[in-house]
C-alpha positions as CSV (number, residue, x, y, z in Angstrom):
1,M,158.3,85.1,65.5
2,P,160.9,83.6,63.0
3,A,161.4,86.0,59.4
4,I,163.3,85.5,56.2
5,S,166.7,86.2,57.3
6,R,169.0,86.3,54.5
7,S,168.6,86.0,50.9
8,F,171.2,84.2,48.3
9,P,170.6,85.0,45.0
10,S,171.1,81.7,43.9
11,L,171.7,77.5,45.7
12,D,174.7,77.4,45.0
13,A,175.7,80.9,46.3
14,F,173.5,79.6,49.9
15,Y,175.3,76.2,49.6
16,A,178.9,78.0,49.6
17,D,178.2,79.9,52.6
18,D,177.1,76.7,54.9
19,R,179.1,73.7,53.8
20,R,176.8,71.4,55.8
21,R,173.9,72.9,53.9
22,R,175.7,70.9,50.6
23,F,176.3,67.8,51.7
24,S,173.1,67.5,53.8
25,R,169.9,65.1,53.6
26,E,166.7,67.3,52.5
27,R,163.5,67.2,52.3
28,D,161.0,69.0,50.3
29,V,157.9,70.8,52.2
30,G,156.0,71.6,49.1
31,L,157.1,72.1,45.9
32,F,155.2,75.0,44.4
33,W,154.4,77.1,47.3
34,R,152.0,80.6,45.2
35,G,152.5,84.0,46.3
36,G,149.6,86.9,45.5
37,G,151.9,87.9,42.7
38,G,152.2,84.6,41.3
39,D,156.0,84.1,42.7
40,S,156.1,80.7,43.3
41,F,158.5,78.9,46.0
42,R,160.3,75.1,46.7
43,A,160.4,75.4,50.4
44,A,162.9,72.0,51.7
45,W,164.4,71.6,55.1
46,I,167.8,70.6,55.5
47,Q,168.5,68.0,58.5
48,E,172.1,68.5,59.2
49,T,170.9,72.5,60.4
50,G,167.3,72.4,61.2
51,E,167.1,75.3,58.1
52,V,163.9,75.4,55.8
53,Y,164.4,77.6,53.2
54,L,162.2,79.2,50.1
55,F,163.7,79.1,46.3
56,R,161.7,80.9,43.9
57,H,161.2,79.4,40.7
58,G,162.2,81.5,37.6
59,N,164.9,83.1,35.7
60,P,167.1,84.6,37.0
61,V,167.2,87.7,35.0
62,E,163.4,88.3,36.8
63,G,164.4,87.4,40.4
64,G,163.9,83.3,39.5
65,G,166.2,81.1,41.3
66,T,167.2,83.1,44.6
67,V,167.3,81.5,47.8
68,H,165.1,83.2,51.2
69,L,166.5,81.5,54.2
70,L,163.7,81.6,57.7
71,S,166.0,82.7,60.9
72,R,164.3,79.8,62.7
73,R,165.5,76.3,62.6
74,F,163.4,73.2,63.6
75,G,163.1,69.9,64.2
76,L,161.8,67.6,62.0
77,G,159.0,66.9,64.3
78,E,158.4,70.0,65.1
79,L,158.4,71.0,61.2
80,H,155.7,68.1,59.8
81,S,152.7,70.0,62.9
82,A,153.5,73.2,61.5
83,L,153.0,72.4,58.0
84,K,150.4,70.1,58.8
85,G,147.6,69.3,55.8
86,Y,150.4,71.3,53.3
87,A,149.6,68.6,50.9
88,V,146.1,70.8,50.4
89,V,147.3,74.0,50.1
90,C,150.7,74.0,48.4
91,G,149.7,74.7,45.0
92,R,146.9,76.9,45.3
93,R,146.8,80.7,45.2
94,D,148.7,83.3,47.8
95,S,149.0,79.3,49.7
96,L,152.8,81.1,50.5
97,R,150.4,82.9,53.0
98,W,149.8,79.9,55.1
99,F,153.4,78.5,54.6
100,L,155.0,81.3,55.9
101,D,151.8,81.9,58.7
102,R,152.8,78.5,60.1
103,L,156.3,78.9,60.3
104,G,155.8,82.9,61.7
105,G,158.1,84.3,58.3
106,R,157.1,87.2,56.6
107,R,157.3,87.0,52.8
108,P,160.3,87.1,50.4
109,V,160.6,90.7,48.5
110,A,160.4,90.4,44.7
111,A,163.6,91.3,43.2
């Protein structure tokens, strides 16, 4: 079962950690995943690396701007199969649980 393998304090730090991320195409897989506590996240898949990450919305002082990387990598077809129907779920209260259950991850820890 994949989990959140690493967290980064910002998108800049995330992209700086692996140059392939900065120059790769990305595909959004939900712009507003909501956690049970009200936090919201954008999820994206990076073509070059197969990585999926969550970007936490909000003010950096309150933990916003952090990036959480899932440890497992996905092909695009596999990701689409795992997240089939996500557009109907994304944005609902605690939809992040659905997303992580589908991808086998654990919830990001609030800052």
